[in-house]
DODO-687201 format. One record per atom (N, C-alpha, C): residue in one letter; x, y, z. Coordinates in steps of 0.05 Angstrom, whole numbers, padded with zeros to 5 digits, always signed. Example, Ala and Ser with C-alpha at 12.3 -4.5 7.8 and 13.67 -1.06 7.14 Angstrom:
A+00264-00114+00156 A+00246-00090+00156 A+00264-00066+00156 S+00257-00045+00142 S+00273-00021+00143 S+00258+00001+00157 
***
This chain:
X+02222+01005+02070 X+02219+01020+02046 X+02218+01001+02021 X+02203+01009+02002 X+02201+00993+01978 X+02224+01000+01959 X+02228+00984+01939 X+02250+00988+01920 X+02247+01015+01906 X+02223+01024+01902 X+02219+01049+01888 X+02221+01074+01905 X+02224+01071+01931 X+02227+01095+01948 X+02253+01109+01941 X+02251+01136+01941 X+02274+01153+01933 X+02280+01172+01956 X+02305+01174+01964 X+02313+01191+01986 X+02333+01211+01977 X+02337+01232+01993 X+02357+01253+01988 X+02381+01248+02006 X+02404+01244+01993 X+02429+01238+02009 X+02450+01259+02007 X+02446+01280+01990 X+02466+01301+01987 X+02454+01327+01979 X+02465+01349+01990 X+02456+01376+01984 X+02479+01394+01977 X+02475+01412+01957 X+02495+01431+01950 X+02482+01457+01941 X+02494+01480+01947 X+02483+01505+01939 X+02503+01527+01941 X+02501+01546+01922 X+02515+01572+01925 X+02494+01593+01919 X+02490+01612+01937 X+02467+01630+01936 X+02474+01658+01945 X+02455+01676+01944 X+02459+01703+01954 X+02463+01704+01985 X+02457+01682+01998 X+02460+01681+02028 X+02485+01667+02037 X+02498+01653+02019 X+02523+01639+02027 X+02534+01621+02005 X+02559+01613+02008 X+02572+01597+01988 X+02567+01567+01990 X+02552+01559+02010 X+02545+01530+02012 X+02519+01528+02027 X+02510+01503+02031 X+02484+01498+02043 X+02483+01507+02072 X+02504+01502+02088 X+02504+01509+02116 X+02502+01539+02120 X+02518+01554+02106 X+02517+01584+02109 X+02490+01595+02099 X+02480+01583+02078 X+02454+01592+02067 X+02432+01587+02087 X+02431+01563+02098 X+02411+01555+02117 X+02412+01572+02143 X+02436+01576+02153 X+02439+01593+02177 X+02429+01621+02172 X+02434+01632+02148 X+02425+01659+02142 X+02394+01659+02140 X+02383+01638+02128 X+02354+01637+02126 X+02341+01637+02154 X+02351+01620+02171 X+02340+01618+02198 X+02343+01644+02214 X+02364+01659+02207 X+02368+01685+02220 X+02352+01707+02208 X+02339+01702+02185 X+02322+01722+02171 X+02338+01743+02157 X+02363+01736+02148 X+02380+01755+02134 X+02372+01757+02105 X+02374+01781+02094 X+02369+01785+02066 X+02394+01784+02049 X+02392+01773+02025 X+02415+01773+02007 X+02413+01794+01985 X+02394+01812+01988 X+02389+01832+01968 X+02406+01857+01974 X+02417+01868+01953 X+02434+01892+01957 X+02432+01910+01932 X+02443+01934+01934 X+02444+01952+01912 X+02465+01943+01892 X+02458+01945+01866 X+02478+01938+01845 X+02498+01960+01843 X+02524+01952+01840 X+02545+01972+01837 X+02557+01973+01809 X+02547+01955+01791 X+02558+01955+01764 X+02553+01982+01751 X+02570+01989+01732 X+02568+02015+01719 X+02542+02019+01705 X+02531+01997+01693 X+02506+01999+01678 X+02482+02003+01696 X+02484+01997+01721 X+02461+01997+01739 X+02448+02024+01742 X+02464+02045+01740 X+02454+02072+01745 X+02432+02081+01726 X+02431+02070+01702 X+02411+02078+01682 X+02386+02060+01683 X+02386+02040+01701 X+02365+02021+01702 X+02342+02029+01720 X+02317+02022+01713 X+02295+02028+01732 X+02296+02011+01757 X+02309+01987+01754 X+02313+01970+01778 X+02343+01968+01782 X+02352+01975+01806 X+02380+01977+01812 X+02388+01960+01837 X+02372+01939+01841 X+02377+01920+01863 X+02376+01892+01853 X+02389+01873+01867 X+02388+01845+01860 X+02399+01829+01883 X+02395+01803+01882 X+02407+01785+01902 X+02430+01770+01889 X+02454+01781+01892 X+02478+01771+01879 X+02491+01750+01897 X+02507+01732+01884 X+02520+01711+01899 X+02537+01722+01922 X+02536+01708+01945 X+02551+01716+01968 X+02581+01710+01964 X+02587+01689+01949 X+02615+01681+01944 X+02620+01680+01914 X+02640+01694+01904 X+02646+01695+01876 X+02657+01668+01867 X+02645+01656+01846 X+02655+01630+01837 X+02684+01631+01826 X+02694+01655+01820 X+02721+01657+01809 X+02742+01647+01829 X+02736+01648+01854 X+02755+01638+01874 X+02752+01608+01880 X+02733+01595+01867 X+02727+01567+01873 X+02733+01548+01851 X+02738+01558+01827 X+02744+01541+01804 X+02769+01550+01790 X+02782+01531+01777 X+02806+01537+01762 X+02802+01558+01741 X+02820+01577+01738 X+02817+01599+01719 X+02813+01590+01691 X+02828+01570+01683 X+02826+01560+01655 X+02798+01548+01651 X+02788+01534+01670 X+02761+01523+01668 X+02740+01545+01667 X+02744+01565+01684 X+02724+01587+01685 X+02721+01600+01658 X+02742+01602+01642 X+02741+01615+01616 X+02723+01599+01597 X+02718+01574+01603 X+02702+01557+01585 X+02673+01555+01595 X+02667+01569+01617 X+02640+01565+01629 X+02624+01591+01630 X+02599+01589+01624 X+02580+01610+01631 X+02578+01610+01661 X+02571+01633+01673 X+02568+01635+01702 X+02548+01614+01713 X+02526+01610+01698 X+02507+01590+01707 X+02518+01562+01707 X+02536+01556+01689 X+02549+01529+01689 X+02569+01527+01712 X+02584+01549+01717 X+02604+01548+01738 X+02591+01543+01765 X+02569+01557+01771 X+02557+01554+01797 X+02542+01527+01800 X+02532+01517+01777 X+02520+01490+01778 X+02541+01470+01785 X+02565+01472+01774 X+02587+01454+01781 X+02595+01456+01810 X+02596+01480+01821 X+02603+01484+01849 X+02583+01470+01867 X+02557+01475+01862 X+02536+01463+01878 X+02536+01432+01875 X+02540+01423+01850 X+02540+01394+01845 X+02563+01380+01860 X+02586+01391+01860 X+02609+01379+01874 X+02604+01379+01904 X+02591+01400+01914 X+02584+01401+01943 X+02565+01378+01949 X+02544+01375+01933 X+02524+01354+01938 X+02536+01326+01936 X+02553+01323+01916 X+02566+01297+01912 X+02583+01289+01936 X+02599+01308+01946 X+02615+01303+01969 X+02598+01298+01994 X+02577+01314+01996 X+02559+01311+02019 X+02546+01284+02020 X+02540+01273+01997 X+02528+01246+01995 X+02548+01223+02000 X+02573+01230+02000 X+02594+01210+02005 X+02597+01190+01982 X+02593+01200+01958 X+02594+01183+01934 X+02621+01182+01920 X+02639+01199+01928 X+02665+01201+01913 X+02679+01174+01912 X+02680+01159+01933 X+02694+01133+01934 X+02675+01110+01938 X+02651+01113+01928 X+02630+01093+01933 X+02631+01070+01913 X+02645+01073+01891 X+02646+01052+01871 X+02620+01051+01854 X+02605+01073+01854 X+02580+01074+01839 X+02585+01069+01809 X+02570+01051+01797 X+02572+01045+01769 X+02563+01070+01753 X+02580+01082+01736 X+02572+01106+01722 X+02548+01103+01704 X+02542+01078+01696 X+02518+01072+01680 X+02493+01073+01696 X+02496+01076+01723 X+02472+01078+01741 X+02470+01106+01753 X+02486+01124+01742 X+02486+01152+01752 X+02474+01170+01730 X+02453+01185+01737 X+02441+01204+01719 X+02443+01232+01729 X+02437+01251+01711 X+02437+01280+01717 X+02411+01292+01707 X+02399+01309+01723 X+02376+01325+01714 X+02379+01353+01725 X+02390+01370+01709 X+02396+01398+01718 X+02386+01417+01697 X+02373+01439+01705 X+02363+01458+01686 X+02369+01486+01693 X+02362+01504+01674 X+02364+01533+01678 X+02341+01546+01663 X+02330+01566+01675 X+02307+01580+01663 X+02315+01596+01638 X+02338+01608+01639 X+02347+01626+01617 X+02373+01616+01605 X+02389+01601+01620 X+02413+01590+01609 X+02435+01610+01605 X+02451+01606+01583 X+02474+01622+01579 X+02469+01648+01564 X+02447+01662+01572 X+02440+01687+01558 X+02462+01709+01562 X+02474+01710+01585 X+02495+01730+01590 X+02519+01726+01572 X+02527+01701+01568 X+02548+01695+01549 X+02541+01704+01521 X+02517+01698+01512 X+02507+01707+01486 X+02509+01737+01483 X+02500+01752+01503 X+02500+01781+01502 X+02528+01792+01502 X+02545+01780+01519 X+02573+01790+01521 X+02589+01784+01496 X+02585+01761+01484 X+02599+01754+01460 X+02589+01770+01436 X+02563+01777+01436 X+02553+01794+01415 X+02565+01822+01417 X+02570+01832+01441 X+02584+01857+01444 X+02612+01856+01432 X+02626+01833+01438 X+02653+01830+01427 X+02652+01828+01396 X+02633+01814+01386 X+02630+01812+01357 X+02626+01840+01344 X+02609+01856+01356 X+02603+01883+01345 X+02627+01901+01347 X+02642+01900+01369 X+02664+01918+01374 X+02690+01910+01362 X+02695+01883+01361 X+02722+01874+01354 X+02722+01855+01330 X+02699+01846+01321 X+02698+01828+01298 X+02697+01799+01306 X+02692+01782+01286 X+02687+01753+01291 X+02710+01738+01302 X+02735+01746+01295 X+02758+01731+01305 X+02762+01733+01335 X+02750+01753+01347 X+02753+01757+01376 X+02732+01742+01393 X+02712+01730+01379 X+02692+01715+01393 X+02704+01689+01404 X+02698+01683+01429 X+02709+01659+01442 X+02701+01633+01428 X+02720+01615+01425 X+02714+01589+01414 X+02696+01572+01432 X+02693+01581+01457 X+02677+01566+01476 X+02648+01577+01477 X+02642+01596+01459 X+02616+01610+01461 X+02592+01590+01459 X+02592+01573+01440 X+02569+01555+01436 X+02564+01537+01460 X+02585+01522+01470 X+02580+01506+01494 X+02572+01523+01519 X+02581+01548+01519 X+02574+01565+01542 X+02545+01574+01542 X+02534+01576+01519 X+02506+01586+01518 X+02485+01564+01513 X+02495+01539+01509 X+02476+01517+01504 X+02457+01513+01528 X+02431+01510+01523 X+02413+01505+01545 X+02420+01481+01562 X+02433+01461+01550 X+02440+01437+01564 X+02468+01439+01577 X+02480+01463+01575 X+02507+01466+01585 X+02511+01458+01615 X+02495+01469+01633 X+02499+01462+01661 X+02496+01432+01667 X+02476+01420+01655 X+02472+01391+01659 X+02495+01375+01647 X+02504+01384+01624 X+02525+01369+01610 X+02551+01371+01626 X+02558+01394+01637 X+02582+01397+01652 X+02581+01381+01678 X+02558+01381+01691 X+02556+01364+01715 X+02560+01335+01709 X+02547+01326+01687 X+02550+01299+01678 X+02578+01291+01671 X+02592+01309+01658 X+02620+01304+01650 X+02638+01302+01674 X+02635+01320+01693 X+02652+01321+01717 X+02648+01297+01735 X+02623+01287+01736 X+02617+01264+01754 X+02618+01238+01739 X+02620+01239+01712 X+02622+01214+01697 X+02595+01200+01693 X+02573+01215+01693 X+02547+01203+01691 X+02542+01191+01663 X+02532+01166+01663 X+02527+01152+01637 X+02498+01141+01635 X+02481+01147+01655 X+02454+01137+01654 X+02435+01156+01640 X+02446+01178+01631 X+02430+01199+01618 X+02432+01225+01631 X+02436+01246+01615 X+02439+01273+01625 X+02416+01289+01613 X+02399+01300+01630 X+02375+01314+01621 X+02376+01343+01629 X+02369+01361+01610 X+02368+01390+01615 X+02339+01399+01614 X+02330+01409+01636 X+02302+01418+01639 X+02301+01448+01635 X+02281+01458+01622 X+02277+01487+01619 X+02247+01493+01621 X+02238+01500+01644 X+02209+01506+01648 X+02207+01532+01665 X+02223+01552+01656 X+02223+01578+01669 X+02228+01575+01699 X+02211+01588+01716 X+02216+01588+01745 X+02209+01562+01759 X+02198+01543+01744 X+02193+01517+01755 X+02215+01497+01749 X+02236+01506+01736 X+02257+01488+01725 X+02270+01471+01747 X+02280+01483+01768 X+02294+01468+01789 X+02277+01446+01801 X+02252+01452+01806 X+02234+01432+01818 X+02227+01410+01797 X+02223+01418+01772 X+02217+01398+01752 X+02240+01380+01747 X+02265+01391+01748 X+02288+01374+01745 X+02290+01353+01767 X+02282+01360+01791 X+02282+01341+01814 X+02260+01320+01809 X+02237+01329+01799 X+02216+01310+01793 X+02224+01290+01772 X+02239+01300+01752 X+02248+01282+01731 X+02268+01262+01742 X+02285+01271+01761 X+02304+01253+01774 X+02289+01231+01789 X+02267+01238+01803 X+02251+01218+01816 X+02240+01197+01796 X+02231+01207+01774 X+02220+01189+01753 X+02242+01170+01743 X+02266+01181+01739 X+02288+01164+01728 X+02294+01141+01747 X+02294+01146+01773 X+02301+01125+01792 X+02277+01105+01794 X+02253+01115+01795 X+02230+01097+01797 X+02227+01079+01773 X+02235+01090+01749 X+02234+01074+01725 X+02256+01054+01722 X+02275+01055+01741 X+02297+01036+01740 X+02320+01044+01722 X+02320+01069+01712 X+02341+01077+01694 X+02366+01087+01708 X+02365+01092+01734 X+02388+01101+01750 X+02384+01093+01779 X+02406+01091+01793 X+02405+01087+01822 X+02409+01114+01837 X+02423+01132+01824 X+02429+01158+01835 X+02426+01179+01813 X+02413+01201+01820 X+02410+01223+01801 X+02417+01249+01816 X+02435+01264+01803 X+02442+01291+01813 X+02424+01311+01799 X+02408+01325+01815 X+02386+01341+01803 X+02384+01369+01816 X+02374+01388+01800 X+02370+01415+01810 X+02370+01436+01789 X+02376+01460+01797 X+02375+01483+01778 X+02396+01503+01783 X+02400+01520+01763 X+02421+01542+01765 X+02411+01566+01749 X+02420+01589+01757 X+02413+01614+01742 X+02433+01636+01749 X+02440+01651+01728 X+02458+01674+01732 X+02453+01694+01709 X+02433+01711+01712 X+02426+01730+01691 X+02423+01758+01701 X+02440+01766+01721 X+02440+01793+01730 X+02455+01810+01709 X+02440+01820+01690 X+02451+01833+01666 X+02430+01854+01658 X+02438+01876+01646 X+02418+01897+01639 X+02395+01888+01621 X+02400+01871+01602 X+02378+01864+01583 X+02356+01847+01597 X+02363+01824+01610 X+02342+01810+01624 X+02328+01827+01645 X+02343+01843+01659 X+02331+01860+01680 X+02312+01881+01667 X+02321+01892+01645 X+02304+01912+01632 X+02278+01899+01621 X+02280+01874+01612 X+02257+01860+01602 X+02237+01855+01624 X+02247+01845+01647 X+02229+01841+01670 X+02217+01867+01680 X+02234+01888+01680 X+02224+01914+01689 X+02202+01925+01671 X+02206+01921+01645 X+02185+01930+01626 X+02159+01916+01630 X+02160+01892+01640 X+02135+01877+01646 X+02123+01886+01673 X+02137+01904+01687 X+02129+01913+01714 X+02127+01889+01733 X+02146+01870+01730 X+02146+01847+01747 X+02165+01849+01770 X+02183+01869+01769 X+02204+01872+01789 X+02199+01895+01808 X+02209+01891+01833 X+02208+01913+01853 X+02226+01936+01845 X+02216+01960+01849 X+02232+01984+01845 X+02239+01998+01871 X+02239+01983+01892 X+02246+01993+01919 X+02276+01996+01921 X+02288+02013+01903 X+02317+02015+01900 X+02331+02026+01925 X+02317+02043+01940 X+02329+02055+01964 X+02328+02038+01989 X+02315+02015+01987 X+02312+01998+02010 X+02315+01969+02002 X+02338+01961+01991 X+02341+01934+01979 X+02333+01911+01996 X+02341+01911+02021 X+02336+01888+02039 X+02307+01884+02045 X+02291+01904+02041 X+02262+01902+02046 X+02245+01902+02021 X+02258+01898+01998 X+02244+01899+01972 X+02228+01874+01967 X+02238+01851+01974 X+02224+01826+01970 X+02206+01821+01994 X+02180+01822+01991 X+02162+01821+02014 X+02136+01806+02007 X+02138+01780+02002 X+02115+01764+01995 X+02092+01768+02015 X+02068+01771+02003 X+02042+01773+02017 X+02039+01799+02033 X+02058+01817+02032 X+02055+01842+02045 X+02040+01862+02027 X+02024+01879+02038 X+02009+01898+02022 X+02027+01916+02006 X+02051+01921+02015 X+02069+01939+02001 X+02086+01925+01980 X+02081+01900+01973 X+02098+01886+01953 X+02093+01899+01926 X+02115+01900+01910 X+02112+01913+01883 X+02127+01897+01862 X+02134+01872+01867 X+02148+01856+01847 X+02170+01840+01859 X+02181+01822+01843 X+02202+01805+01853 X+02229+01818+01851 X+02249+01807+01865 X+02277+01816+01863 X+02293+01793+01850 X+02307+01800+01828 X+02322+01780+01814 X+02345+01770+01831 X+02349+01744+01831 X+02372+01732+01845 X+02387+01713+01827 X+02410+01704+01837 X+02426+01685+01822 X+02436+01663+01842 X+02441+01640+01831 X+02450+01618+01848 X+02445+01591+01836 X+02452+01570+01851 X+02448+01543+01842 X+02441+01526+01867 X+02423+01507+01862 X+02417+01487+01883 X+02416+01459+01871 X+02429+01440+01884 X+02431+01413+01874 X+02426+01393+01896 X+02410+01373+01890 X+02406+01351+01909 X+02415+01325+01896 X+02424+01306+01913 X+02429+01279+01904 X+02406+01262+01912 X+02392+01251+01892 X+02370+01232+01896 X+02381+01204+01893 X+02371+01186+01910 X+02382+01159+01910 X+02361+01138+01916 X+02362+01116+01903 X+02343+01094+01910 X+02348+01087+01939 X+02326+01084+01954 X+02329+01081+01983 X+02345+01057+01991 X+02340+01034+01978 X+02355+01010+01986 X+02385+01012+01978 X+02391+01027+01957 X+02418+01032+01949 X+02432+01049+01970 X+02419+01069+01980 X+02430+01086+02001 X+02434+01071+02026 X+02415+01054+02033 X+02417+01038+02058 X+02440+01018+02056 X+02444+01006+02033 X+02465+00986+02029 X+02493+00998+02033 X+02496+01024+02027 X+02523+01036+02031 X+02524+01052+02056 X+02503+01051+02073 X+02503+01065+02098 X+02503+01095+02096 X+02489+01105+02075 X+02489+01134+02071 X+02471+01148+02091 X+02479+01173+02098 X+02462+01190+02114 X+02439+01200+02096 X+02414+01199+02106 X+02391+01207+02091 X+02378+01231+02103 X+02373+01252+02087 X+02361+01276+02096 X+02330+01274+02098 X+02318+01263+02077 X+02289+01262+02075 X+02282+01243+02052 X+02257+01238+02049 X+02247+01222+02027 X+02233+01240+02008 X+02239+01238+01982 X+02223+01251+01961 X+02200+01233+01955 X+02177+01239+01967 X+02155+01220+01967 X+02138+01222+01942 X+02136+01246+01930 X+02119+01249+01907 X+02122+01275+01893 X+02113+01276+01868 X+02115+01300+01851 X+02090+01302+01834 X+02082+01327+01829 X+02059+01332+01811 X+02067+01354+01792 X+02062+01349+01766 X+02069+01368+01745 X+02044+01372+01727 X+02037+01397+01723 X+02015+01404+01705 X+02022+01428+01689 X+02005+01435+01669 X+02008+01460+01654 X+01981+01473+01652 X+01981+01500+01652 X+01956+01515+01652 X+01942+01515+01625 X+01957+01516+01603 X+01945+01520+01577 X+01929+01545+01575 X+01940+01566+01588 X+01924+01591+01591 X+01938+01616+01580 X+01962+01622+01589 X+01975+01647+01581 X+02005+01643+01584 X+02021+01658+01569 X+02050+01655+01569 X+02063+01666+01595 X+02050+01686+01608 X+02061+01697+01633 X+02042+01697+01656 X+02016+01699+01651 X+01997+01700+01673 X+01988+01672+01682 X+01986+01668+01708 X+01976+01642+01717 X+01946+01640+01712 X+01936+01616+01713 X+01907+01612+01710 X+01893+01628+01732 X+01872+01643+01726 X+01860+01661+01746 X+01848+01647+01770 X+01841+01621+01767 X+01830+01606+01789 X+01850+01586+01800 X+01875+01588+01791 X+01896+01570+01801 X+01892+01541+01794 X+01877+01535+01773 X+01870+01508+01767 X+01894+01489+01764 X+01914+01498+01749 X+01938+01482+01745 X+01953+01477+01770 X+01956+01497+01787 X+01970+01494+01812 X+01956+01475+01830 X+01929+01477+01831 X+01913+01459+01848 X+01917+01430+01839 X+01917+01426+01813 X+01920+01399+01802 X+01948+01388+01808 X+01968+01405+01806 X+01996+01396+01812 X+01999+01387+01841 X+01987+01403+01859 X+01989+01396+01887 X+01974+01370+01892 X+01950+01368+01880 X+01935+01343+01884 X+01950+01319+01873 X+01962+01321+01850 X+01978+01299+01838 X+02001+01292+01856 X+02015+01312+01868 X+02038+01306+01885 X+02029+01291+01910 X+02006+01298+01921 X+01996+01285+01945 X+01989+01256+01939 X+01976+01252+01917 X+01968+01224+01909 X+01994+01208+01904 X+02013+01220+01890 X+02038+01206+01883 X+02053+01199+01908 X+02052+01216+01928 X+02066+01211+01954 X+02051+01192+01972 X+02026+01186+01965 X+02010+01168+01982 X+02007+01179+02010 X+02001+01205+02012 X+01996+01218+02038 X+01968+01231+02036 X+01957+01238+02059 X+01933+01253+02060 X+01939+01282+02060 X+01922+01299+02050 X+01928+01328+02049 X+01931+01339+02077 X+01919+01326+02097 X+01923+01335+02125 X+01951+01330+02135 X+01965+01312+02122 X+01993+01306+02130 X+02012+01328+02123 X+02005+01345+02103 X+02022+01367+02094 X+02018+01390+02113 X+02036+01393+02132 X+02033+01414+02153 X+02048+01439+02146 X+02066+01438+02126 X+02082+01462+02119 X+02085+01463+02089 X+02085+01488+02078 X+02089+01493+02050 X+02111+01515+02047 X+02132+01508+02033 X+02151+01528+02024 X+02140+01538+01997 X+02128+01562+01998 X+02112+01571+01975 X+02129+01583+01953 X+02118+01584+01929 X+02131+01597+01907 X+02133+01627+01911 X+02113+01639+01924 X+02110+01667+01930 X+02134+01685+01923 X+02132+01700+01902 X+02154+01716+01892 X+02154+01745+01899 X+02132+01754+01912 X+02128+01782+01920 X+02115+01799+01898 X+02100+01786+01880 X+02085+01800+01860 X+02057+01805+01870 X+02044+01827+01862 X+02017+01833+01872 X+01997+01812+01865 X+01998+01800+01842 X+01978+01780+01834 X+01986+01752+01842 X+02010+01744+01836 X+02018+01716+01840 X+02017+01706+01868 X+02025+01723+01887 X+02025+01713+01915 X+01998+01704+01925 X+01978+01720+01920 X+01951+01714+01929 X+01938+01692+01913 X+01945+01690+01887 X+01935+01668+01871 X+01944+01641+01882 X+01969+01640+01892 X+01979+01616+01904 X+01964+01609+01930 X+01959+01629+01946 X+01944+01625+01971 X+01917+01613+01965 X+01903+01624+01945 X+01877+01613+01937 X+01879+01583+01929 X+01900+01577+01913 X+01904+01550+01904 X+01910+01531+01928 X+01927+01541+01946 X+01934+01525+01970 X+01910+01519+01987 X+01893+01540+01990 X+01869+01536+02007 X+01851+01515+01995 X+01848+01516+01968 X+01830+01496+01955 X+01842+01468+01955 X+01869+01467+01953 X+01882+01441+01951 X+01887+01428+01978 X+01893+01444+01998 X+01901+01433+02024 X+01883+01440+02047 X+01865+01459+02044 X+01850+01468+02067 X+01864+01491+02081 X+01857+01495+02107 X+01867+01518+02121 X+01888+01512+02142 X+01899+01488+02142 X+01917+01480+02163 X+01947+01484+02158 X+01957+01484+02133 X+01987+01485+02130 X+01998+01512+02137 X+02022+01512+02148 X+02037+01536+02155 X+02056+01543+02132 X+02055+01567+02123 X+02070+01575+02099 X+02095+01591+02106 X+02114+01590+02087 X+02136+01610+02088 X+02144+01615+02059 X+02158+01637+02055 X+02168+01645+02028 X+02197+01654+02031 X+02215+01636+02025 X+02244+01643+02029 X+02254+01662+02007 X+02239+01666+01986 X+02247+01687+01966 X+02248+01714+01979 X+02236+01718+02002 X+02237+01744+02016 X+02266+01750+02023 X+02283+01729+02025 X+02311+01732+02032 X+02330+01728+02009 X+02324+01708+01992 X+02342+01701+01970 X+02337+01716+01945 X+02314+01730+01943 X+02305+01739+01917 X+02296+01715+01900 X+02289+01720+01875 X+02279+01699+01858 X+02301+01689+01840 X+02309+01664+01845 X+02331+01652+01830 X+02322+01639+01804 X+02297+01645+01795 X+02286+01635+01770 X+02290+01604+01768 X+02306+01595+01749 X+02309+01566+01745 X+02321+01551+01768 X+02334+01565+01786 X+02345+01551+01810 X+02327+01553+01834 X+02306+01568+01833 X+02289+01574+01856 X+02278+01548+01868 X+02265+01531+01851 X+02253+01507+01861 X+02272+01488+01874 X+02297+01487+01864 X+02317+01470+01876 X+02326+01480+01903 X+02332+01506+01905 X+02340+01518+01930 X+02318+01515+01951 X+02293+01520+01943 X+02271+01518+01961 X+02265+01489+01969 X+02272+01470+01952 X+02270+01442+01960 X+02290+01436+01982 X+02314+01447+01979 X+02334+01444+02000 X+02325+01456+02027 X+02313+01479+02026 X+02302+01492+02050 X+02280+01474+02062 X+02263+01463+02045 X+02242+01445+02055 X+02253+01420+02068 X+02273+01408+02056 X+02286+01385+02067 X+02298+01391+02094 X+02312+01413+02096 X+02325+01420+02122 X+02304+01428+02143 X+02281+01439+02134 X+02259+01444+02153 X+02250+01418+02166 X+02247+01397+02150 X+02239+01371+02160 X+02260+01360+02178 X+02286+01362+02170 X+02307+01351+02187 X+02310+01365+02214 X+02309+01391+02213 X+02315+01407+02238 X+02291+01415+02254 X+02267+01412+02242 X+02243+01420+02257 X+02241+01450+02261 X+02249+01465+02242 X+02248+01494+02244 X+02242+01506+02216 X+02223+01524+02215 X+02214+01537+02190 X+02227+01564+02188 X+02241+01570+02166 X+02253+01597+02163 X+02230+01617+02158 X+02236+01642+02164 X+02215+01662+02163 X+02210+01674+02135 X+02187+01686+02132 X+02181+01704+02110 X+02187+01732+02121 X+02210+01744+02113 X+02217+01770+02124 X+02201+01792+02109 X+02201+01815+02122 X+02187+01839+02110 X+02157+01836+02108 X+02146+01817+02122 X+02117+01814+02123 X+02106+01831+02146 X+02103+01857+02141 X+02095+01876+02162 X+02066+01882+02162 X+02054+01881+02139 X+02025+01888+02136 X+02013+01868+02117 X+02004+01845+02127 X+01995+01823+02110 X+01971+01831+02092 X+01971+01821+02068 X+01948+01825+02050 X+01922+01816+02064 X+01901+01830+02058 X+01875+01824+02071 X+01865+01796+02064 X+01874+01786+02040 X+01864+01760+02032 X+01881+01736+02042 X+01902+01742+02058 X+01920+01722+02068 X+01906+01707+02091 X+01893+01685+02085 X+01877+01671+02105 X+01890+01644+02113 X+01916+01641+02107 X+01932+01619+02117 X+01954+01629+02135 X+01963+01613+02154 X+01983+01621+02173 X+02010+01622+02159 X+02025+01644+02165 X+02052+01647+02153 X+02072+01652+02176 X+02095+01639+02174 X+02117+01644+02193 X+02130+01671+02185 X+02123+01692+02199 X+02131+01719+02192 X+02154+01729+02209 X+02175+01737+02195 X+02197+01753+02206 X+02215+01739+02226 X+02208+01717+02237 X+02224+01702+02256 X+02219+01672+02252 X+02241+01657+02251 X+02239+01628+02248 X+02222+01615+02270 X+02209+01593+02263 X+02192+01580+02283 X+02199+01550+02285 X+02203+01541+02309 X+02207+01512+02313 X+02180+01498+02311 X+02180+01476+02296 X+02155+01462+02291 X+02162+01434+02280 X+02149+01414+02290 X+02153+01387+02279 X+02140+01385+02252 X+02156+01378+02232 X+02146+01377+02204 X+02153+01350+02192 X+02134+01331+02195 X+02139+01304+02183 X+02136+01303+02153 X+02120+01322+02142 X+02115+01322+02113 X+02110+01351+02104 X+02122+01358+02081 X+02120+01386+02072 X+02119+01386+02042 X+02108+01409+02032 X+02105+01413+02003 X+02122+01437+01994 X+02133+01434+01970 X+02147+01456+01957 X+02134+01462+01930 X+02125+01486+01926 X+02112+01494+01901 X+02131+01510+01884 X+02129+01506+01857 X+02143+01522+01838 X+02126+01526+01813 X+02124+01551+01804 X+02108+01558+01781 X+02125+01574+01762 X+02120+01572+01736 X+02136+01586+01717 X+02121+01597+01693 X+02132+01618+01680 X+02121+01629+01655 X+02117+01606+01636 X+02095+01608+01621 X+02087+01586+01603 X+02067+01568+01615 X+02059+01573+01640 X+02039+01557+01653 X+02049+01531+01666 X+02075+01531+01674 X+02087+01507+01687 X+02080+01507+01716 X+02071+01484+01726 X+02065+01481+01755 X+02078+01455+01765 X+02094+01457+01786 X+02107+01434+01798 X+02103+01435+01828 X+02095+01412+01839 X+02093+01409+01868 X+02109+01384+01877 X+02125+01387+01897 X+02141+01365+01908 X+02133+01360+01937 X+02130+01335+01944 X+02125+01327+01972 X+02149+01313+01983 X+02159+01324+02005 X+02182+01312+02020 X+02171+01302+02047 X+02181+01279+02056 X+02173+01269+02082 X+02197+01260+02098 X+02193+01258+02124 X+02214+01247+02142 X+02217+01217+02137 X+02241+01207+02138 X+02246+01179+02135 X+02244+01165+02162 
***
């Protein structure tokens, strides 16, 4: 390996499928859904009454005093980051804090804190507003807290590129190490906005599924019956490390982050480019950056969110960028759409697919769209040798990110 090779040495997650990576991965391979009916009092008046909520409440995992200072997105980012840090075996490694960086983002950030504190302001007056409000709603809050807890001094970066956030944060971590600014970067995404206002906004756009009577079957990428995405919450964090640094300390390596491609559509604030031009360019850039041939990419963990337009637009882009050979899956069929955390969690799934040689299924794919001309792992996990794989993430604003992971 060259000095600029970057590998993944730690994974952490808290998701609708489980409180850690192992439980989440096991649930994915079993094809279990994390979507359920909302039981909050406000849910009854909503057009959408389902979501993919965390499987494990963070309240039981963090100190109560600390929790009062954290937005939910910050809390779960910390949980996932500590898992990844421990998994990488870095706690007693003697890592120079000036060689440790952080790249963590959120698509919407501390919006729930803002809304809740505004309610308090309206009902009880300014003196009742929490003194922690501003740090709780800052867009850089999750990244800052991770950096503080781990003592990172090589730079803490907060990424915000809508649903491409988690993947772009990982790409930035790759750049930091390649540029020599850090030996280790803790990277990923977090999101926690299951709240009536964000949900009402997405529902007004007709972007969300209204299959309220059948929650577990609501998220169904590429199925003819799909009617929108299901909102999820969670965090995914990876530890990126310079390959020779990892080798020198005898670290266990999951996979190599071989390349990344980032583009923007310059087209519309919510709609993707109709011909998938930006997505195609992002995939192409990632392949070139990874120094692999497009035929080497045998598997794609797709962005596929279960929207009528977006799912097939991605298929068209994949066909043009990669040809007809890659095998696809869409894990959002089980996790829902974690927005800013989606790309990070799906990167973890891609990494574990390479490690274990098994692709998690796209559940609820009962009646495939007529235009689906690429092979999909439907409803049951499939064992398959995957030496190289692609993870796609796209976001409002025309953000396109593609990551290539390979076996070491």
